C-alpha positions as CSV (number, residue, x, y, z in Angstrom):
1,X,-77.4,13.5,56.9
2,X,-76.4,17.1,57.3
3,X,-75.3,18.2,60.8
4,X,-78.4,20.4,61.4
5,X,-80.6,17.7,60.9
6,X,-79.2,15.7,63.7
7,X,-81.6,16.1,66.7
8,X,-79.2,14.5,68.8
9,X,-76.6,17.3,68.0
10,X,-79.3,19.8,69.3
11,X,-80.1,17.8,72.3
12,X,-76.4,17.5,73.3
13,X,-75.3,20.9,72.9
14,X,-78.4,22.9,73.3
15,X,-77.5,23.7,77.0
16,X,-74.5,25.6,75.6
17,X,-76.4,27.4,72.7
18,X,-79.5,28.0,74.5
19,X,-79.0,28.5,78.2
20,X,-81.3,30.0,80.7
21,X,-79.0,33.1,80.9
22,X,-79.4,33.7,77.2
23,X,-83.2,33.1,77.3
24,X,-83.3,36.0,80.0
25,X,-81.2,38.3,78.0
26,X,-82.9,37.4,75.0
27,X,-86.1,38.6,76.5
28,X,-84.7,41.9,77.6
29,X,-83.5,42.5,73.9
30,X,-87.1,41.6,72.4
31,X,-88.6,43.7,75.1
32,X,-86.6,47.0,74.3
33,X,-85.0,46.5,70.8
34,X,-86.2,49.3,68.4
35,X,-85.6,46.9,65.5
36,X,-88.3,44.9,66.9
37,X,-90.7,47.6,67.4
38,X,-93.5,46.5,64.8
39,X,-97.0,47.7,64.7
40,X,-99.2,45.9,67.1
41,X,-100.6,43.0,65.7
42,X,-98.0,42.7,63.3
43,X,-97.6,39.0,62.0
44,X,-94.0,37.9,62.8
45,X,-92.2,34.7,61.7
46,X,-89.2,33.4,63.8
47,X,-87.2,31.2,61.2
48,X,-85.3,28.5,62.6
49,X,-87.0,29.4,66.1
50,X,-85.0,26.6,68.0
51,X,-86.4,26.0,71.4
52,X,-88.2,29.3,71.1
53,X,-86.3,31.9,73.0
54,X,-87.7,34.7,70.9
55,X,-91.2,33.7,70.6
56,X,-92.6,34.3,73.9
57,X,-91.2,37.7,74.1
58,X,-92.3,38.6,70.8
59,X,-95.8,37.4,71.7
60,X,-95.7,39.6,74.7
61,X,-95.1,42.7,72.6
62,X,-98.5,42.1,71.1
63,X,-97.4,40.2,67.8
64,X,-99.0,37.2,66.1
65,X,-96.0,35.0,66.2
66,X,-95.1,31.7,64.1
67,X,-92.1,29.7,64.8
68,X,-90.6,27.4,62.0
69,X,-87.7,24.9,62.7
70,X,-86.6,21.6,61.1
71,X,-85.8,19.9,64.7
72,X,-88.8,18.2,66.0
73,X,-86.8,18.1,69.3
74,X,-86.2,22.0,69.5
75,X,-90.1,22.5,68.2
76,X,-91.2,20.6,71.2
77,X,-89.1,22.4,73.7
78,X,-90.5,25.6,72.2
79,X,-93.9,24.1,72.6
80,X,-93.5,23.5,76.3
81,X,-92.2,26.9,76.8
82,X,-95.0,28.8,75.2
83,X,-97.5,26.6,77.0
84,X,-95.8,27.4,80.2
85,X,-96.1,31.1,79.6
86,X,-99.6,31.0,78.0
87,X,-98.2,32.2,74.8
88,X,-100.3,31.8,71.8
89,X,-97.7,30.9,69.3
90,X,-98.3,29.0,65.9
91,X,-95.5,26.3,65.5
92,X,-94.4,24.5,62.3
93,X,-92.1,21.9,61.4
94,X,-90.4,22.8,57.9
95,X,-87.4,23.2,56.2
96,X,-86.1,26.8,55.6
97,X,-84.8,25.8,52.2
98,X,-88.5,25.2,51.0
99,X,-90.7,26.8,53.5
100,X,-92.7,29.7,51.7
101,X,-96.1,31.2,52.8
102,X,-97.0,33.6,50.3
103,X,-97.4,37.1,51.6
104,X,-98.4,36.1,55.1
105,X,-96.1,38.0,57.3
106,X,-95.0,41.5,58.2
107,X,-91.8,40.6,59.6
108,X,-89.4,37.5,59.2
109,X,-86.5,37.1,61.6
110,X,-83.4,34.8,61.2
111,X,-81.5,35.1,64.4
112,X,-78.6,33.3,66.3
113,X,-76.6,32.9,63.2
114,X,-79.1,30.5,61.6
115,X,-78.2,31.7,58.1
116,X,-75.7,30.2,55.9
117,X,-76.2,26.3,56.7
118,X,-76.5,25.1,53.4
119,X,-73.2,23.7,51.5
120,X,-74.5,25.4,48.3
121,X,-74.4,29.3,48.1
122,X,-77.5,29.1,45.9
123,X,-79.4,27.3,48.7
124,X,-78.7,29.9,51.1
125,X,-80.0,32.7,48.6
126,X,-83.1,30.8,48.2
127,X,-83.9,31.2,51.8
128,X,-83.6,35.0,51.3
129,X,-85.9,34.4,48.2
130,X,-88.2,32.4,50.5
131,X,-88.5,35.2,53.0
132,X,-89.2,37.8,50.4
133,X,-92.1,35.9,49.2
134,X,-93.6,35.0,52.6
135,X,-93.5,38.8,53.3
136,X,-96.3,41.2,52.7
137,X,-95.2,44.5,50.6
138,X,-93.4,46.8,52.8
139,X,-92.4,43.7,55.4
140,X,-89.1,43.4,56.7
141,X,-86.5,40.6,57.1
142,X,-83.9,40.8,59.8
143,X,-81.1,38.4,59.6
144,X,-78.5,38.0,62.9
145,X,-75.3,36.5,62.4
146,X,-71.6,36.7,63.5
147,X,-70.2,38.9,60.7
148,X,-66.7,38.0,59.2
149,X,-65.4,41.4,60.6
150,X,-66.5,40.4,64.2
151,X,-65.2,37.0,64.0
152,X,-61.8,38.3,62.8
153,X,-61.2,40.2,66.0
154,X,-61.3,37.0,68.2
155,X,-61.0,33.9,66.4
156,X,-58.0,31.9,67.3
157,X,-58.4,30.5,70.7
158,X,-60.5,27.7,72.1
159,X,-63.7,28.5,74.0
160,X,-64.5,26.8,76.9
161,X,-68.2,26.7,78.4
162,X,-68.8,25.5,81.9
163,X,-72.1,23.6,82.2
164,X,-73.6,21.9,85.2
165,X,-71.4,18.6,85.7
166,X,-70.0,19.1,82.2
167,X,-68.1,21.3,80.0
168,X,-67.8,22.2,76.3
169,X,-64.7,23.2,73.9
170,X,-65.4,24.7,71.1
171,X,-62.7,25.7,68.3
172,X,-63.2,27.6,65.2
173,X,-61.6,27.2,62.0
174,X,-61.8,29.6,59.0
175,X,-62.1,27.8,55.6
176,X,-62.0,28.3,52.0
177,X,-60.5,31.9,52.1
178,X,-62.8,33.2,54.6
179,X,-66.0,32.1,53.0
180,X,-66.8,29.3,55.2
181,X,-66.3,28.6,59.0
182,X,-66.2,25.1,60.7
183,X,-66.8,25.1,64.5
184,X,-65.8,21.8,66.2
185,X,-67.7,21.0,69.5
186,X,-66.4,18.5,72.4
187,X,-68.8,18.0,75.2
188,X,-67.3,16.2,78.2
189,X,-69.9,14.8,80.8
190,X,-68.9,11.9,83.3
191,X,-65.7,11.2,81.7
192,X,-67.4,10.6,78.3
193,X,-66.5,13.0,75.3
194,X,-69.2,13.6,72.5
195,X,-67.9,15.3,69.4
196,X,-69.6,17.5,66.7
197,X,-68.8,19.8,63.8
198,X,-70.9,22.4,62.2
199,X,-70.1,24.5,58.9
200,X,-71.6,27.5,57.7
201,X,-70.8,30.3,55.3
202,X,-69.3,33.5,56.5
203,X,-70.5,36.8,55.5
204,X,-69.2,40.5,55.8
205,X,-71.8,43.3,56.1
206,X,-71.2,44.3,52.5
207,X,-71.7,40.8,51.1
208,X,-74.8,40.1,53.0
209,X,-76.2,43.3,52.1
210,X,-75.5,42.6,48.2
211,X,-77.4,39.3,48.8
212,X,-80.6,41.1,50.4
213,X,-80.5,43.6,47.3
214,X,-80.0,40.5,45.0
215,X,-83.0,38.8,46.6
216,X,-85.1,41.9,45.9
217,X,-84.8,43.8,49.3
218,X,-84.6,47.7,49.4
219,X,-83.6,50.1,52.2
220,X,-80.8,47.6,53.3
221,X,-79.1,48.5,56.8
222,X,-76.4,46.9,58.7
223,X,-76.5,47.3,62.6
224,X,-74.0,46.1,65.1
225,X,-76.8,44.9,67.6
226,X,-80.5,45.1,68.3
227,X,-80.2,48.2,69.8
228,X,-79.6,49.7,66.5
229,X,-76.2,50.7,66.9
230,X,-74.0,51.0,64.0
231,X,-72.1,48.3,62.4
232,X,-68.4,49.2,63.5
233,X,-65.4,47.9,65.3
234,X,-67.2,47.8,68.4
235,X,-69.9,45.3,67.2
236,X,-70.4,41.9,68.4
237,X,-73.0,41.0,65.8
238,X,-74.1,41.6,62.4
239,X,-77.8,42.4,62.0
240,X,-78.9,43.1,58.3
241,X,-82.6,44.5,57.7
242,X,-84.2,44.9,54.4
243,X,-87.6,45.8,53.2
244,X,-89.9,44.2,50.6
245,X,-90.9,47.2,48.1
246,X,-94.3,48.1,47.9
247,X,-95.7,47.3,44.4
């Protein structure tokens, strides 16, 4: 079983990755982001939606929203969040490696560094092709990752996240000549440690832009945040946007 197929991992470490503070920050980002300013009624797919941090804010912007995730545990959390907010969101359990809905969406989002999970680089490329096929002509794909350039600026020290009655230690290790990253997590609660490791591909802005173009996207742009800032030495994220050509 691959690490991302382990619902126990998402259950144990979701408080670190998807905190209530992060949910509130995400709502502000979606409400004001020019990159997420699609026409009213746009059909938007949140690919790897997790517990739904983006789903409700996207629905509140007037979009028709679908969330797709492989984790049944996270999808159930997303369902509860959407129901509590009275947000009409379609949820599907599916694998991004194979999930395609031909010409069904005006925008596809893949956020929180949910791209690059597969051990085979061609499988990650297939995710881009699937998104391309699921978009209508003129539709946009946006991917949000921790860019190689950003990671290089702070990697090296363990990160400690304090939780309610627990804490998580995160250690990052660059692998294979800066092509892959392993993150080791240790959760300590009530004197018991739970350990897990995740691996993913690393991409620079130039590398991810080239993959977009190889997958058939045009007008590919790189940004340093959802505010549309340029991707430069001040950036904390890498967001790449491409458009499916109008035939």
